[in-house]
C-alpha positions in Angstrom: -0.1 0.2 -0.2 1.0 3.6 -1.0 0.3 6.8 0.0 -0.9 7.1 -3.9 -3.8 4.8 -3.7 -4.3 0.8 -2.4 -1.8 -1.6 -3.8 -4.3 -4.5 -4.6 -8.3 -3.3 -5.2 -11.0 -5.5 -5.5 -11.4 -5.0 -9.2 -14.7 -3.5 -10.3 -15.6 -6.1 -12.9 -18.8 -6.7 -13.8 -20.3 -3.9 -11.8 -21.0 -1.7 -14.6 -22.8 -4.1 -16.5 -24.6 -5.3 -13.6 -25.9 -1.7 -12.8 -26.7 -1.3 -16.5 -29.4 -4.0 -16.1 -30.2 -2.4 -13.0 -31.2 0.8 -14.6 -34.8 0.7 -15.5 -35.1 -0.1 -11.6 -33.0 2.5 -10.6 -34.7 5.1 -13.1 -38.5 4.0 -11.5 -37.5 4.8 -7.9 -35.9 7.9 -9.0 -39.1 9.0 -10.7 -41.4 7.9 -7.9 -39.1 10.2 -5.8 -39.3 13.1 -8.1 -43.0 13.1 -8.1 -43.1 13.2 -4.6 -40.3 15.8 -2.9 -40.2 16.9 0.3 -38.3 19.5 2.3 -36.2 19.4 5.3 -35.7 17.2 7.9 -39.0 14.9 7.7 -39.6 13.5 4.7 -42.1 10.5 5.5 -42.8 9.6 1.9 -39.3 9.9 0.9 -38.5 7.6 3.7 -41.3 5.2 2.9 -40.0 4.9 -0.9 -36.4 4.2 0.7 -37.6 1.5 3.1 -39.9 -0.5 0.6 -36.5 -0.5 -2.0 -34.0 -1.8 0.4 -36.7 -4.5 1.8 -35.4 -8.1 1.2 -31.8 -7.4 0.8 -30.7 -8.6 4.2 -29.6 -5.0 5.7 -29.9 -4.0 9.2 -32.1 -0.8 9.0 -32.4 1.8 11.4 -34.6 5.0 11.0 -33.8 8.3 12.6 -35.6 9.7 15.8 -35.6 13.2 15.1 -35.5 13.2 11.4 -36.8 10.9 8.6 -33.3 9.4 7.9 -32.7 5.8 6.9 -29.5 3.9 7.9 -28.8 0.3 6.4 -25.7 -1.9 7.3 -24.4 -4.7 4.8 -22.6 -6.7 7.0 -20.2 -9.1 4.7 -19.3 -12.7 6.1 -16.1 -11.8 7.5 -14.5 -9.1 9.8 -13.4 -6.0 8.3 -13.5 -2.3 8.1 -16.5 -0.2 7.7 -17.3 2.2 4.6 -20.0 4.7 4.3 -22.1 5.6 1.1 -23.8 8.8 1.5 -27.2 10.0 -0.3 -29.3 13.0 0.5 -32.7 13.0 -0.1 -34.5 16.3 0.5 -35.9 18.5 -2.3 -36.0 22.7 -2.9 -38.8 25.0 -1.8 -39.4 26.0 -5.9 -42.3 25.4 -8.4 -41.0 23.1 -11.1 -41.3 24.0 -14.7 -39.6 21.2 -16.5 -42.7 19.8 -18.4 -41.5 16.2 -17.5 -43.9 13.4 -17.5 -42.9 12.6 -14.0 -42.7 16.2 -12.7 -43.6 17.1 -9.0 -46.8 16.9 -8.3 -46.4 18.9 -4.9 -46.7 22.3 -5.8 -43.9 24.7 -4.6 -41.3 21.4 -4.0 -39.0 20.1 -6.5 -35.8 18.1 -6.5 -34.0 20.5 -8.7 -30.8 19.3 -6.8 -30.6 15.8 -8.3 -31.1 14.4 -4.7 -33.7 12.1 -6.3 -31.0 10.6 -8.3 -28.6 10.3 -5.5 -30.8 8.4 -3.3 -31.8 6.0 -6.2 -28.3 5.1 -7.4 -27.5 4.6 -3.6 -30.5 2.0 -3.6 -28.9 0.6 -6.9 -25.5 0.0 -5.3 -27.1 -1.3 -2.0 -28.3 -4.0 -4.5 -25.2 -4.4 -6.3 -23.2 -5.0 -2.9 -25.8 -7.3 -1.1 -25.3 -9.8 -3.9 -21.8 -9.8 -3.1 -22.3 -10.5 0.6 -20.2 -13.5 0.5 -16.8 -13.3 0.6 -17.4 -9.5 1.9 -14.7 -8.5 4.6 -16.4 -5.5 6.7 -19.4 -3.8 6.3 -20.9 -0.9 4.4 -23.3 1.8 5.9 -25.7 3.0 3.3 -26.4 6.7 4.8 -29.8 7.9 3.4 -30.0 11.7 4.7 -32.7 14.3 5.0 -31.8 18.1 5.0 -29.1 19.0 3.4 -30.7 21.7 1.5 -31.0 23.4 5.1 -31.1 21.7 8.7 -27.8 20.1 8.6 -29.1 16.7 8.4 -26.0 15.0 8.5 -24.8 16.3 11.8 -28.3 15.2 13.0 -27.6 11.4 11.6 -24.0 11.8 13.5 -25.7 13.0 16.9 -27.8 10.0 16.6 -24.6 7.6 16.0 -24.4 7.3 12.4 -20.8 6.8 13.0 -20.9 4.4 15.7 -20.2 0.9 14.9 -20.3 -2.3 16.7 -16.6 -3.4 17.2 -15.7 0.4 18.2 -13.4 0.8 15.3 -15.2 3.7 13.3 -15.7 4.2 10.1 -12.8 4.1 8.0 -14.0 5.8 4.7 -16.9 7.5 3.4 -17.7 8.3 -0.3 -20.7 10.4 -2.0 -21.5 11.6 -5.4 -23.2 15.1 -6.4 -24.7 15.1 -10.2 -24.4 18.2 -12.3 -25.3 19.4 -15.5 -21.7 21.3 -16.0 -20.2 18.2 -17.0 -20.9 15.5 -19.7 -23.1 12.7 -18.6 -21.3 9.6 -17.1 -18.1 11.4 -16.4 -16.4 11.8 -12.9 -14.9 15.0 -11.8 -12.9 15.5 -8.2 -9.9 16.7 -6.6 -7.8 16.1 -3.3 -8.7 18.9 -0.6 -11.1 21.6 -0.8 -13.8 20.4 -2.6 -17.0 22.7 -1.4 -16.7 25.7 0.4 -18.0 27.0 3.7 -21.2 29.3 3.6 -21.8 31.2 6.5 -24.9 33.7 6.8 -24.8 36.9 7.5 -28.1 39.3 8.6 -27.5 43.4 9.2 -29.8 45.5 10.8 -28.7 49.3 10.3 -30.7 51.4 12.4 -31.1 55.3 11.8 -34.2 57.6 12.6 -37.1 57.5 10.9 -38.6 60.9 9.3 -40.4 62.6 5.9 -38.9 62.1 2.8 -39.2 65.5 2.3 -36.7 66.3 5.1 -34.0 63.9 5.4 -32.0 66.1 7.6 -34.4 66.1 10.1 -34.0 61.9 10.0 -31.1 59.7 9.8 -31.7 57.5 6.6 -30.4 54.0 7.4 -30.8 53.4 3.3 -27.8 55.1 2.1 -25.9 53.7 4.7 -27.0 50.3 4.1 -25.7 50.9 0.3 -22.3 52.2 1.6 -21.9 48.9 3.5 -22.8 46.8 0.9 -19.8 48.5 -1.3 -17.7 48.4 1.4 -17.9 44.8 1.9 -17.1 44.1 -1.2 -14.0 46.3 -1.4 -12.8 44.7 1.8 -12.9 41.0 0.3 -11.1 42.1 -2.7 -8.6 44.0 -1.0 -8.0 41.8 2.1 -8.1 38.3 0.8 -5.7 36.3 -0.5 -6.7 35.5 -4.1 -5.4 32.0 -3.5 -7.4 31.0 -0.4 -10.3 32.9 -1.7 -13.9 34.2 -0.4 -17.3 35.3 -2.0 -19.7 37.4 -0.5 -22.7 37.7 -1.8 -25.5 40.1 -0.7 -28.3 38.4 -2.0 -31.6 40.8 0.1 -31.5 44.4 0.8 -35.0 45.4 2.5 -35.9 49.1 4.1 -39.2 51.1 4.0 -42.8 50.4 3.1 -44.2 53.2 0.8 -42.6 56.5 -1.3 -42.4 59.4 1.3 -41.4 57.6 4.6 -37.6 57.4 5.5 -37.3 53.8 7.6 -36.1 53.7 10.7 -34.2 50.5 9.7 -32.3 48.8 6.5 -31.9 45.1 6.3 -29.0 43.7 4.9 -28.7 39.6 4.3 -26.2 37.3 2.5 -23.5 34.3 2.3 -19.9 34.7 2.6 -18.2 31.3 1.8 -14.4 30.3 2.5 -12.1 27.3 1.9 -9.9 27.4 5.0 -10.9 28.4 8.6 -8.3 31.1 9.0 -9.7 33.0 5.9 -13.2 32.0 7.4 -12.5 33.9 10.4 -11.0 37.1 8.9 -14.0 37.5 6.8 -16.1 37.5 9.7 -13.9 39.9 11.7 -14.0 42.2 8.5 -17.9 42.1 8.0 -18.3 43.3 12.0 -15.4 45.8 11.4 -16.7 47.6 7.9 -20.4 47.5 9.3 -20.0 49.0 12.3 -17.5 52.0 11.3 -19.4 52.7 8.3 -22.5 52.8 10.5 -20.7 55.3 12.9 -19.4 57.4 10.1 -23.2 58.5 9.2 -24.3 58.2 13.0 -26.1 55.1 12.4 -25.9 51.8 14.4 -25.8 48.3 13.1 -26.8 44.9 14.6 -24.8 42.1 13.1 -25.6 38.7 13.2 -23.0 35.7 11.6 -24.3 32.4 11.7 -21.8 29.4 11.1 -23.3 27.3 8.6 -21.7 24.3 6.8 -17.9 23.8 6.9 -15.7 23.3 3.6 -15.8 19.6 2.1 -12.3 18.4 2.3 -11.2 15.7 0.2 -8.9 13.4 1.8 -5.9 12.3 -0.6 -5.9 8.8 -0.5 -9.2 8.4 -0.7 -9.8 10.7 -3.6 -6.6 8.9 -5.2 -8.7 5.6 -4.7 -11.9 7.0 -6.1 -10.3 8.2 -9.2 -8.5 4.9 -9.6 -11.6 3.1 -9.4 -13.5 5.4 -11.8 -10.9 5.0 -14.2 -11.0 1.3 -14.1 -14.6 1.3 -14.1 -15.2 4.0 -17.0 -11.8 4.6 -18.8 -9.3 7.1 -18.1 -11.3 9.4 -20.3 -14.1 9.7 -18.4 -12.4 10.8 -14.9 -10.9 14.4 -14.9 -9.1 16.6 -12.0 -11.4 19.4 -11.1 -8.9 22.3 -11.2 -10.3 24.4 -8.8 -12.9 24.0 -5.5 -16.8 24.8 -6.0 -18.1 27.4 -3.6 -21.0 26.0 -2.9 -21.5 24.3 0.1 -22.7 20.7 1.0 -23.2 19.0 4.7 -21.1 15.9 3.8 -18.5 17.9 5.3 -19.8 17.0 8.9 -18.7 13.6 7.8 -15.5 14.2 6.4 -14.7 16.2 9.6 -14.6 12.8 11.0 -14.2 10.0 8.4 -11.5 10.4 5.7 -13.5 10.4 2.6 -14.2 11.9 -0.7 -17.0 13.7 -2.6 -17.1 14.1 -6.5 -18.9 15.4 -9.4 -21.0 12.9 -11.5 -21.5 14.6 -14.9 -25.2 14.2 -15.5 -26.0 16.7 -18.8 -28.6 15.6 -21.2 -26.7 14.8 -24.6 -29.2 16.7 -26.6 -28.0 20.1 -24.7 -25.0 22.4 -24.6 -23.2 23.6 -21.5 -24.0 27.2 -22.1 -28.0 26.4 -22.9 -28.2 23.8 -19.6 -29.9 24.5 -16.8 -27.9 23.7 -13.7 -28.8 22.5 -10.0 -31.4 24.9 -8.5 -33.0 26.1 -11.5 -36.5 25.1 -11.8 -36.0 23.8 -15.4 -33.0 21.5 -14.7 -33.2 17.9 -16.6 -30.5 15.3 -15.5 -29.4 12.5 -18.0 -30.9 9.3 -16.1 -28.5 6.9 -17.7 -26.0 8.5 -15.7 -27.3 6.6 -12.7 -25.8 3.7 -13.9 -22.5 5.1 -13.5 -23.3 6.3 -10.2 -24.7 3.0 -8.8 -21.6 1.1 -9.8 -19.1 3.5 -8.7 -20.5 3.6 -5.4 -20.2 0.1 -5.1 -16.6 -0.4 -6.6 -15.4 2.4 -4.2 -17.1 0.6 -1.2 -15.0 -2.5 -2.5 -11.7 -1.2 -3.1 -11.9 0.9 0.6 -12.9 -2.6 2.2 -10.1 -4.3 0.7 -7.4 -1.4 1.1 -8.9 1.3 3.9 -7.1 4.7 4.3 -3.8 4.2 6.5 -4.0 6.8 8.9 -7.6 5.8 10.4 -10.2 8.8 10.8 -8.9 12.2 11.6 -9.4 14.2 14.8 -12.6 15.8 15.6 
């Protein structure tokens, strides 16, 4: 075994062919999930669909106490390490406008981030691996998680014992996939190190003094103060943050006032700031507070500052990322596996798992063959459409990575929390 990857991995021979045979059933589950999207921590219909699909596979199944999670454990017939595979299950609060025959039947809810594909692919992987129970050394934990979009479902599952193992050895490796229409269908894209950013929330309330719009000198208008704070925050990021350790600060909501002739008492500013490392994360937090306070003070106003920690960055373990890359190349061919040149500045709560377990997350291309990158809606669009054929790749890769990591787990064990 070397740092570059496992020395004698379990060969993925036959997995892709079997996954393609399973594809019609995987597609059927995905479409059931797509028609009935649910939000947040409580997904009873989704949980029922998952439990029904797992029935008969001989897995040890637990459901969440405070959320509609499903944890299914496949025990091999010999002792060995534990590998975790994860899928998120929740949808987004938006109206679908795809025109698909199996479009959402729930007004204002849509699977616009591909979590229905993630869940269906992992169910396919559970079938592939269950058929290989004989000769399997160790166990595979299938993690079906609510509330990735908001609510930190992964942390809730960890709090309920997701990473606890019967022998006390802990989870040796973890893996997850995320579909995207940014890449050709069936291609794999990943990198060691930072993969997704931390995404934290800001809510600033600028407090002035209300008055008549005809006499601003008798009031203290918070609106121009809020505008100056927004501009100053953008300058703070561009002039204070190292471009090789980036931060993205976006003000997505500014609200003040009720009508045209009243200077309001307050103006509210809301947005996110995204970073890849803890030092930059702390520096941006401190910078937001400093800039907002001093700009407001310069105009005689005050500002209330609320900065809320959200998901930490997703950091891929180098060993596991290498194992995923090599496994995907064996499964699909080297031309279908690409190094991701830079992190994605979105956020993902698989980060909570990777803070405790060496693991990796990869992108799975799912762009329909009939569209070009420029015209294809991406995740979180109300018009996004994914190529369902890519789910055979996802199911097979989940299974193949699990077999490889069981045969040759990461050498250094779980990181210190």
